[in-house]
C-alpha positions as CSV (number, residue, x, y, z in Angstrom):
1,X,8.9,4.0,1.4
2,X,9.4,4.7,-2.2
3,X,7.4,7.2,-4.2
4,X,4.6,5.9,-6.4
5,X,5.3,5.6,-10.1
6,X,3.5,8.0,-12.5
7,X,1.3,5.1,-13.6
8,X,0.3,4.1,-10.1
9,X,-0.6,7.8,-9.3
10,X,-2.7,8.0,-12.5
11,X,-4.4,4.7,-11.8
12,X,-5.3,5.6,-8.2
13,X,-6.6,9.1,-9.2
14,X,-8.8,7.5,-12.0
15,X,-10.6,5.6,-9.2
16,X,-11.6,8.8,-7.5
17,X,-14.8,10.7,-8.3
18,X,-13.2,14.1,-8.5
19,X,-14.9,17.4,-9.4
20,X,-14.6,18.3,-13.1
21,X,-11.3,19.7,-14.3
22,X,-9.1,19.0,-11.3
23,X,-7.6,15.6,-12.1
24,X,-4.4,17.1,-13.6
25,X,-3.8,19.4,-10.5
26,X,-4.4,16.4,-8.2
27,X,-1.9,14.4,-10.3
28,X,0.8,17.0,-9.6
29,X,0.1,16.9,-5.9
30,X,0.4,13.2,-5.7
31,X,3.4,12.9,-8.0
32,X,5.7,13.3,-4.9
33,X,3.6,11.6,-2.3
34,X,4.2,8.1,-1.0
35,X,1.6,5.7,0.6
36,X,2.6,6.6,4.1
37,X,2.2,10.3,3.5
38,X,-1.2,9.7,2.0
39,X,-2.3,8.0,5.2
40,X,-1.3,11.0,7.1
41,X,-3.4,13.6,5.2
42,X,-6.1,15.4,7.1
43,X,-9.0,17.3,5.3
44,X,-7.9,20.9,6.0
45,X,-4.2,20.3,5.0
46,X,-5.2,18.5,1.8
47,X,-7.7,21.3,1.0
48,X,-4.9,23.9,1.4
49,X,-2.5,21.9,-0.9
50,X,-5.2,21.5,-3.5
51,X,-6.1,25.2,-3.4
52,X,-2.4,26.1,-3.9
53,X,-2.2,24.0,-7.1
54,X,-5.4,25.6,-8.5
55,X,-8.2,23.2,-7.7
56,X,-11.4,25.1,-8.0
57,X,-13.3,23.0,-5.5
58,X,-10.7,21.9,-3.0
59,X,-13.2,20.8,-0.3
60,X,-15.0,18.5,-2.7
61,X,-11.8,17.1,-4.2
62,X,-10.2,16.5,-0.7
63,X,-13.4,14.7,0.4
64,X,-13.3,12.4,-2.6
65,X,-9.6,11.7,-2.2
66,X,-9.8,10.9,1.5
67,X,-12.9,8.7,0.9
68,X,-10.9,6.7,-1.7
69,X,-7.9,6.5,0.7
70,X,-10.2,5.3,3.5
71,X,-11.9,2.7,1.3
72,X,-8.5,1.3,0.3
73,X,-6.7,1.5,3.7
74,X,-9.6,0.1,5.7
75,X,-9.8,-3.0,3.4
76,X,-13.1,-2.2,1.9
77,X,-14.4,-4.7,-0.6
78,X,-13.6,-3.6,-4.2
79,X,-16.4,-3.1,-6.7
80,X,-17.0,-5.7,-9.4
81,X,-14.0,-6.2,-11.7
82,X,-11.6,-4.3,-9.3
83,X,-8.9,-6.3,-7.6
84,X,-8.2,-5.5,-3.9
85,X,-4.8,-3.9,-3.4
86,X,-2.4,-2.9,-0.7
87,X,-3.1,0.6,0.6
88,X,0.7,1.3,0.8
89,X,2.1,0.1,-2.5
90,X,-1.2,0.0,-4.4
91,X,-0.3,-3.4,-5.9
92,X,-3.0,-6.0,-6.1
93,X,-3.0,-8.7,-3.4
94,X,-1.9,-12.1,-4.7
95,X,-0.8,-15.4,-3.4
96,X,2.2,-16.5,-5.4
97,X,5.6,-18.1,-4.7
98,X,7.2,-14.8,-3.6
99,X,4.4,-14.1,-1.1
100,X,5.3,-10.4,-1.5
101,X,1.7,-9.3,-2.1
102,X,0.0,-11.7,0.3
103,X,-2.4,-9.6,2.5
104,X,-1.5,-9.8,6.2
105,X,-3.6,-8.7,9.1
106,X,-2.2,-6.6,11.9
107,X,-3.7,-8.3,14.9
108,X,-3.8,-5.3,17.2
109,X,-6.2,-3.3,15.0
110,X,-7.3,-5.5,12.1
111,X,-5.9,-3.3,9.3
112,X,-4.3,-5.1,6.3
113,X,-1.3,-4.5,4.1
114,X,0.8,-6.7,1.8
115,X,3.6,-8.8,3.3
116,X,6.3,-7.0,1.3
117,X,5.3,-3.6,2.6
118,X,5.1,-4.9,6.2
119,X,8.5,-6.6,5.8
120,X,10.0,-3.3,4.8
121,X,8.5,-1.6,7.8
122,X,9.8,-4.4,10.1
123,X,13.4,-3.9,8.9
124,X,13.7,-0.7,11.0
125,X,11.7,-1.9,14.0
126,X,13.4,-2.6,17.3
127,X,13.5,-6.3,18.4
128,X,12.8,-7.3,22.0
129,X,13.0,-11.0,22.9
130,X,12.3,-12.4,19.4
131,X,9.5,-9.9,18.8
132,X,9.4,-6.7,16.8
133,X,6.8,-4.0,17.5
134,X,5.1,-2.7,14.3
135,X,3.0,0.4,14.4
136,X,0.0,0.2,11.9
137,X,0.5,2.6,9.0
138,X,-3.2,3.5,9.2
139,X,-3.9,4.0,12.9
140,X,-0.5,3.5,14.7
141,X,-1.8,0.7,16.9
142,X,1.2,-1.5,17.7
143,X,1.3,-5.2,16.8
144,X,3.9,-7.5,18.1
145,X,5.3,-9.6,15.3
146,X,7.0,-12.9,16.3
147,X,10.6,-13.2,15.1
148,X,10.1,-9.9,13.3
149,X,8.8,-11.6,10.2
150,X,5.8,-10.3,8.3
151,X,5.1,-13.9,7.2
152,X,4.2,-14.7,10.8
153,X,1.1,-12.5,10.6
154,X,-2.2,-14.0,9.7
155,X,-3.2,-14.0,6.0
156,X,-6.3,-12.0,5.2
157,X,-8.0,-14.7,3.1
158,X,-11.0,-12.5,2.4
159,X,-8.9,-10.3,0.1
160,X,-7.5,-13.2,-1.9
161,X,-9.5,-14.5,-4.9
């Protein structure tokens, strides 16, 4: 999975209610983190990393960051004016001709990600009898995907406007 662009990192951090004076330090931490790594962060590890880059309130900052991550990765409804987005690539969900950003539901656990991100994950999955097994990037529950195509997963219509 590719690293986030500087603009994506800035936009994501701006959505977090961080303690005063730590946004720049948090920006440096996330400059080299991709979506899958973000999903793997646990509070204590994140607090240590934040402390190392000089965040004065690492516990409060880690809590705010992980709350935002969980809101996004669990498919929480966005606030007014905020478009729902994929927790992996941070792109807004959309239904267009490319179908890259169509939200797809993993039937084993109910988590959602965009078709493009799930298709990338399926490239490396092993196939057995026209089915690929895809571990959820959030909880690692395995979903069997027919013909190994992300487009065969159900659309999450509740995230499309």
